[in-house]
TIPA-116344 format. One record per residue: residue number from 0; residue in one letter; chain; z, y negated, x negated of N, C-alpha, C in turn. Coordinates in pm, whole numbers, m for minus. Layout:
N
[drennu NUM,"a","A",[Z,Y,X],[Z,Y,X],[Z,Y,X]] ...
This chain:
105
[drennu 0,"m","A",[m897,m6410,3996],[m857,m6267,4004],[m828,m6247,4161]] [drennu 1,"a","A",[m876,m6123,4193],[m864,m6094,4344],[m716,m6040,4366]] [drennu 2,"r","A",[m667,m6080,4475],[m518,m6050,4513],[m522,m5901,4543]] [drennu 3,"s","A",[m425,m5826,4497],[m414,m5693,4522],[m291,m5670,4645]] [drennu 4,"f","A",[m315,m5569,4710],[m232,m5550,4825],[m129,m5433,4787]] [drennu 5,"n","A",[m5,m5441,4830],[93,m5323,4819],[87,m5237,4937]] [drennu 6,"h","A",[73,m5110,4914],[67,m5008,5025],[182,m4914,4992]] [drennu 7,"p","A",[274,m4883,5079],[374,m4789,5058],[312,m4645,5041]] [drennu 8,"a","A",[374,m4576,4950],[348,m4426,4937],[376,m4356,5073]] [drennu 9,"v","A",[309,m4238,5094],[331,m4172,5225],[495,m4143,5241]] [drennu 10,"c","A",[546,m4105,5129],[683,m4055,5141],[769,m4186,5166]] [drennu 11,"d","A",[719,m4293,5148],[801,m4406,5168],[786,m4484,5308]] [drennu 12,"i","A",[699,m4421,5373],[672,m4487,5521],[786,m4437,5609]] [drennu 13,"s","A",[856,m4537,5674],[968,m4516,5736],[936,m4525,5899]] [drennu 14,"l","A",[983,m4437,5976],[967,m4452,6121],[1016,m4587,6177]] [drennu 15,"d","A",[1132,m4644,6127],[1194,m4778,6178],[1072,m4884,6149]] [drennu 16,"h","A",[1011,m4887,6028],[922,m4981,6004],[786,m4968,6079]] [drennu 17,"v","A",[742,m4856,6099],[625,m4820,6185],[650,m4865,6338]] [drennu 18,"l","A",[758,m4827,6393],[810,m4863,6515],[812,m5020,6539]] [drennu 19,"h","A",[883,m5086,6422],[876,m5223,6444],[754,m5286,6448]] [drennu 20,"a","A",[650,m5230,6341],[518,m5294,6342],[448,m5270,6480]] [drennu 21,"l","A",[479,m5159,6543],[398,m5134,6689],[478,m5201,6791]] [drennu 22,"s","A",[578,m5268,6771],[648,m5327,6872],[586,m5458,6921]] [drennu 23,"d","A",[482,m5510,6854],[418,m5639,6899],[292,m5597,6958]] [drennu 24,"p","A",[262,m5648,7072],[131,m5621,7152],[8,m5657,7067]] [drennu 25,"m","A",[18,m5754,6979],[m114,m5792,6920],[m132,m5686,6787]] [drennu 26,"r","A",[m19,m5632,6746],[m35,m5532,6628],[m75,m5408,6692]] [drennu 27,"r","A",[m24,m5370,6805],[m75,m5244,6879],[m244,m5260,6897]] [drennu 28,"h","A",[m273,m5370,6945],[m402,m5411,6967],[m494,m5389,6847]] [drennu 29,"i","A",[m448,m5434,6732],[m518,m5422,6602],[m527,m5271,6566]] [drennu 30,"v","A",[m415,m5201,6577],[m420,m5057,6550],[m513,m4979,6637]] [drennu 31,"q","A",[m513,m5025,6768],[m595,m4946,6859],[m744,m4973,6828]] [drennu 32,"k","A",[m780,m5102,6792],[m917,m5130,6751],[m955,m5045,6627]] [drennu 33,"l","A",[m862,m5035,6532],[m887,m4948,6412],[m903,m4803,6428]] [drennu 34,"m","A",[m839,m4751,6543],[m851,m4615,6579],[m984,m4592,6625]] [drennu 35,"a","A",[m1056,m4680,6684],[m1195,m4676,6750],[m1296,m4700,6628]] [drennu 36,"s","A",[m1266,m4741,6513],[m1362,m4774,6411],[m1312,m4726,6274]] [drennu 37,"d","A",[m1420,m4711,6201],[m1376,m4685,6050],[m1288,m4780,5988]] [drennu 38,"s","A",[m1335,m4902,5987],[m1278,m5008,5928],[m1312,m5138,5994]] [drennu 39,"m","A",[m1241,m5250,5960],[m1271,m5378,6037],[m1212,m5488,5947]] [drennu 40,"s","A",[m1292,m5591,5947],[m1208,m5714,5887],[m1108,m5782,5962]] [drennu 41,"c","A",[m1021,m5864,5908],[m911,m5921,5976],[m984,m6013,6090]] [drennu 42,"i","A",[m1083,m6074,6070],[m1128,m6150,6164],[m1194,m6087,6280]] [drennu 43,"q","A",[m1253,m5973,6265],[m1296,m5891,6383],[m1185,m5852,6461]] [drennu 44,"a","A",[m1065,m5824,6408],[m961,m5778,6490],[m893,m5877,6585]] [drennu 45,"c","A",[m890,m5998,6542],[m826,m6117,6635],[m907,m6229,6604]] [drennu 46,"a","A",[m1018,m6254,6643],[m1101,m6361,6624],[m1048,m6510,6693]] [drennu 47,"t","A",[m952,m6480,6797],[m898,m6584,6868],[m780,m6645,6819]] [drennu 48,"l","A",[m713,m6577,6718],[m569,m6628,6668],[m602,m6710,6545]] [drennu 49,"p","A",[m512,m6796,6507],[m509,m6877,6379],[m501,m6777,6270]] [drennu 50,"p","A",[m596,m6810,6151],[m587,m6715,6030],[m453,m6672,5977]] [drennu 51,"s","A",[m350,m6769,5981],[m218,m6736,5927],[m157,m6640,6026]] [drennu 52,"t","A",[m177,m6640,6149],[m115,m6550,6239],[m181,m6399,6216]] [drennu 53,"v","A",[m314,m6407,6204],[m381,m6273,6188],[m326,m6216,6060]] [drennu 54,"s","A",[m325,m6297,5940],[m278,m6248,5819],[m142,m6185,5821]] [drennu 55,"f","A",[m37,m6264,5885],[93,m6205,5920],[102,m6079,5986]] [drennu 56,"h","A",[9,m6054,6087],[22,m5927,6173],[m25,m5821,6074]] [drennu 57,"h","A",[m145,m5842,6010],[m196,m5746,5908],[m85,m5720,5792]] [drennu 58,"k","A",[m16,m5809,5743],[74,m5782,5639],[200,m5691,5707]] [drennu 59,"v","A",[236,m5715,5817],[326,m5637,5875],[290,m5477,5885]] [drennu 60,"l","A",[165,m5469,5948],[97,m5343,5956],[89,m5264,5824]] [drennu 61,"r","A",[26,m5352,5723],[20,m5289,5585],[155,m5247,5518]] [drennu 62,"e","A",[262,m5331,5533],[385,m5306,5475],[463,m5188,5546]] [drennu 63,"a","A",[431,m5169,5663],[484,m5050,5741],[405,m4920,5709]] [drennu 64,"g","A",[286,m4932,5638],[208,m4811,5604],[118,m4771,5706]] [drennu 65,"l","A",[84,m4852,5800],[m12,m4817,5913],[m159,m4845,5867]] [drennu 66,"i","A",[m171,m4959,5791],[m317,m4984,5753],[m323,m4995,5599]] [drennu 67,"r","A",[m438,m4980,5545],[m475,m5017,5419],[m583,m5119,5408]] [drennu 68,"s","A",[m552,m5230,5328],[m635,m5357,5320],[m712,m5345,5180]] [drennu 69,"e","A",[m820,m5385,5179],[m896,m5395,5053],[m992,m5530,5045]] [drennu 70,"k","A",[m969,m5608,4967],[m1050,m5728,4961],[m1189,m5691,4895]] [drennu 71,"k","A",[m1296,m5740,4975],[m1435,m5729,4950],[m1502,m5847,4968]] [drennu 72,"g","A",[m1532,m5925,4858],[m1581,m6045,4869],[m1480,m6151,4926]] [drennu 73,"v","A",[m1520,m6227,5028],[m1431,m6325,5073],[m1345,m6253,5200]] [drennu 74,"e","A",[m1380,m6132,5241],[m1317,m6064,5349],[m1226,m5957,5307]] [drennu 75,"v","A",[m1122,m5935,5397],[m1030,m5822,5387],[m1062,m5720,5487]] [drennu 76,"i","A",[m1093,m5615,5423],[m1131,m5474,5519],[m1009,m5397,5524]] [drennu 77,"n","A",[m982,m5364,5654],[m856,m5283,5690],[m914,m5157,5745]] [drennu 78,"t","A",[m837,m5057,5713],[m851,m4913,5763],[m717,m4860,5811]] [drennu 79,"l","A",[m718,m4784,5907],[m594,m4717,5963],[m561,m4593,5877]] [drennu 80,"r","A",[m445,m4583,5832],[m388,m4476,5739],[m354,m4372,5834]] [drennu 81,"r","A",[m444,m4321,5929],[m416,m4218,6006],[m364,m4096,5964]] [drennu 82,"q","A",[m443,m4037,5858],[m402,m3926,5795],[m252,m3933,5736]] [drennu 83,"d","A",[m230,m4035,5659],[m84,m4061,5621],[19,m4060,5713]] [drennu 84,"i","A",[m7,m4123,5837],[83,m4148,5966],[98,m4003,6008]] [drennu 85,"d","A",[m15,m3928,6035],[m2,m3797,6088],[63,m3697,6005]] [drennu 86,"e","A",[66,m3714,5865],[123,m3629,5778],[277,m3657,5801]] [drennu 87,"r","A",[313,m3793,5794],[460,m3827,5806],[517,m3796,5947]] [drennu 88,"f","A",[449,m3849,6049],[508,m3827,6172],[394,m3772,6266]] [drennu 89,"p","A",[385,m3639,6261],[279,m3575,6342],[290,m3621,6498]] [drennu 90,"g","A",[162,m3644,6543],[152,m3676,6685],[200,m3822,6725]] [drennu 91,"l","A",[257,m3903,6642],[306,m4036,6682],[202,m4115,6737]] [drennu 92,"l","A",[91,m4133,6665],[m16,m4227,6722],[m73,m4170,6864]] [drennu 93,"e","A",[m66,m4039,6875],[m127,m3994,6998],[m21,m4020,7113]] [drennu 94,"v","A",[119,m4033,7088],[209,m4076,7177],[207,m4229,7211]] [drennu 95,"v","A",[190,m4300,7109],[196,m4441,7136],[63,m4498,7205]] [drennu 96,"f","A",[m59,m4420,7158],[m188,m4449,7192],[m251,m4327,7264]] [drennu 97,"p","A",[m212,m4292,7376],[m262,m4170,7442],[m416,m4202,7468]] [drennu 98,"p","A",[m505,m4097,7478],[m656,m4098,7509],[m669,m4167,7640]] [drennu 99,"g","A",[m769,m4258,7643],[m786,m4328,7774],[m709,m4458,7798]] [drennu 100,"l","A",[m613,m4504,7699],[m531,m4609,7714],[m629,m4732,7700]] [drennu 101,"n","A",[m611,m4817,7765],[m682,m4959,7777],[m610,m5041,7669]] [drennu 102,"s","A",[m696,m5129,7605],[m655,m5205,7501],[m559,m5317,7559]] [drennu 103,"p","A",[m447,m5339,7488],[m359,m5443,7536],[m427,m5570,7521]] [drennu 104,"s","A",[m374,m5668,7609],[m430,m5815,7618],[m372,m5890,7517]] 
């Protein structure tokens, strides 16, 4: 049986959790990559990190309400919940990731 993921409802997304999730440079890197694409597997986001570390970062982002994860075969595909974040905190992603911002290392 495929593992299901828990995603908070829009009304349950808290600013504290979102800011905590975005406080880590690797998680900001993941979000920035997702902003530039429709979706991405966990491996595509951070191919150089150990799988357990990648999984942890995606879990933090998912539980904060920033991403939606869906199991497709053996991969987990992630999408940015941009519309939900914009609805809950208008302009937040543009402030954290202004246009032209280079990807963090």
